[in-house]
C-alpha positions, 0 to 999 in steps of 0.5 A: 323212109323219105315218105315217112319223113315228109309225112312227119313234116306235114304233121309238124307244120300243122302243129307249129301253125296251130301253136303259133296261132295259140301263142298269138292269141295268148301272148301277142307281144312275143312277136319273135317266137310267133314269127319263128313258129309260123315261118317254120310251119310254112316251110314244113307245109310247103315241102309236104305239099310239093313232095306228097302231091302224089298222095292227093293224086291217088286220092283223086282216083277214088269216087268220094274224092272225085266228088270234091274232097281232094279239091277241098283239102288242097284249097284248105292247105293253100289257104293255111299257107297263104294265111301264115304268109299274110300274117308274117307280112303284116307283122314284119313290113318289108318294102322295095322301091322299084320306081325310076327316081326312088321317090318312095325311098326316104333320105338318110337325113329323114331316117335319122330324124324319124329314129330320133323323134322325141315324142308323138306327132299328130299329122292332119292332112286337109285334102281330097281327090281334087288336091294332092291326097295321093302324094301325101298318102304315099309319102306319109305311109313311108314315114309311118313305116319308119316310126310308130310315133306318127298318127296321120289323119286325112280330112276332106274340108268339104265334107268336114267344114267344121274341122277345117274352120277349127284349124283355120284351113282356107285351101286344100293340101295343108298338113297340120303337125301337132306335138305337145303344145307346138304346132306347125304347117306344111304346104307341099307334099315333099320330103324336105317340107315334111321332115322339117315340119317334124323337126320344128314341131318337136322343138320347144324353142321358137325362133323370134321374128321382129317386124319393124314399126313406126314408118307406116308399115303394115300392122301385124294386128290389122285385120283389114285388107292392108294389114298383116294379121293373116301373115302373123297367124301363118307364121305363128302356125309355122312355130315362130314367135312374131313381135313388133319392134320400134327401133326409135324406142328400143335403140337396139335390135334384140340379140334373139332376133332370128329375122328382121322384117321391114314390110312396106315402110311409107315414111322415112326411116331415120339414119340412126335406125338404118345404121342399126339395121346395117350393123345387124346385117353385117354381123350375121343378121337376116333381113326381109325388105319389102318396099312399095312404089312411091315409098318415101322410106329413104332406103336407097343408101342402105340398099346400095351397100348390099348392091341392091336398087329398087327402081322407082317405076312400076311394073305393068304386065299383060300376064295379070290376074283374071279381072285384075289390071296391069299393075297386078302381075302374075309371076310363074318365072322363079329363079334357082334357089332354095327359097323357090325350089318347091314352088313349081308352077304356083302363081304369085301375084305381085300387086304394084311391084317395082323392079329390082336392079343389081349392081355388079360392082358389089359382086365381090362382097355379095352373091346375088340370086333372082327369085321372081321375074315378070313375064316377057309381056311386061314393061316398067312405067313411071307409075302411070297406072292408067296406061294400058299399052307399052310406050317405047318412048318412056317405058322399059321392056321386061321381064324384070326381077321383082324379088331377089336375095343377096348373101355375103360371100365372106365366110362367117366366123365359127357359130355365126350366121352368113348375112343375107337380105331378101328384097321384094319390090312390093309389100302388098303380096303379104297383106290380108288381101293377097296372102291367100289369094294365090297359093304362090303368095303364101308359099313364097313369103313363108319360104323366104321367111323360113330360109332367112330364119334358117328353118328351111335349112334344117334339112336340105333334101333334093326333090325326087320328082315334080309335084302337081300344083294348082294354078290361077287362070289368066285371061288368055288361059281362060279364053283357051279353056273356054274355046276348047272345053265349052265350044270345040269338044261339044261341037266335035261330038255333035258333028260326029253324032250327026255324021254317024246318024246319017250314015246309019240311015243310009244302010 
């Protein structure tokens, strides 16, 4: 009776497997029925294979079977079972994350964002084996497993330079998000960056950034080395609306201003204008302030009201850009803040930068965070650009804070923003000449803008692990690499080869 039952299960399994295949061909949309038929077929065939294995053993004693028939039947049966299992796995993807840091498990905020995506999003990742292609692929595979509205394409800009030029790509590891008429860009393969990119590109309301003019600042439409045309383009690609604003003419800051930028003023900012800026910040405004050495903007009183002072001296640093001078410090020491948490080991160049000093007496009203510091081999000099050595008689020893943020401690009113100011002792780091010189310059400025405009804070997702990042080579690093790779390793191989050759000659 049992043998007859198991034989019937084998026949039933074959019939169900065939029926499921036929249904898949005729009506592939009926996924539930197909999966049910194939799952039952696998169960029936597996039971038949286990319980009636003696049948195959009996067949194997016969001469024709010993010539290969039995093996063919077993292989065929296993192939049918494995084929059904693969079909079920392809139609019903199930993932388990056994990594130590759960790096492949998306945060609940991301899962909600993917579930609520209002429309399709196309993601084009410009990377290759030299960049972070593996990190992007692992992360975006998880996103695609959660949403059918994502289309991901990986493009190697070296193999397809035409596509890279069409998108204005100048370096690796840039992901371009497109949805409808919106476009934004992500520069790091982290969950927070990608999720916030999805949220930005699927929103039709853009935030407005106003750059103040009228004080010899960097101009948004200036394509020369000193202009901000590249920065304007980068911000527009991030989904912002970027405009110039003259307070002298408008007499007011537009109420739709998400962020105000004062980028390198060299001429005096009138008292009336400073009053408008102070009132804007006091009422929940956000300000990005960049002041160069030698500036005659006269912002000392305004900055003092926030507890900030920009030293008149210039920072000289032995940790400088390769082939650059001491007035071009390369910064890799970042503070602990949302603005800098994704920068990792990226290097940022601060040409002609001034130290930023904090007034502790203002700590009652304002919370201070250092964002970037020069190295321990830096010093501050009274703008003596010809100096090449530290002079203890007139110089101050580093490191120095070169970028900082202050945030109001008082809780804002309901639906109001918390006032915040990011101060940088240099405005040239965002200019056309330097914005794309180092990956850190672009990322540092965009992260500061995003945090101030409360775009970076759409979702705050803690990074699960440390990513890999490219870096600029300082003179000391270049000398070390030359000694190790060009001199030491070939010399060791040559000596070892000669020693082995002499040893074999003695045999």
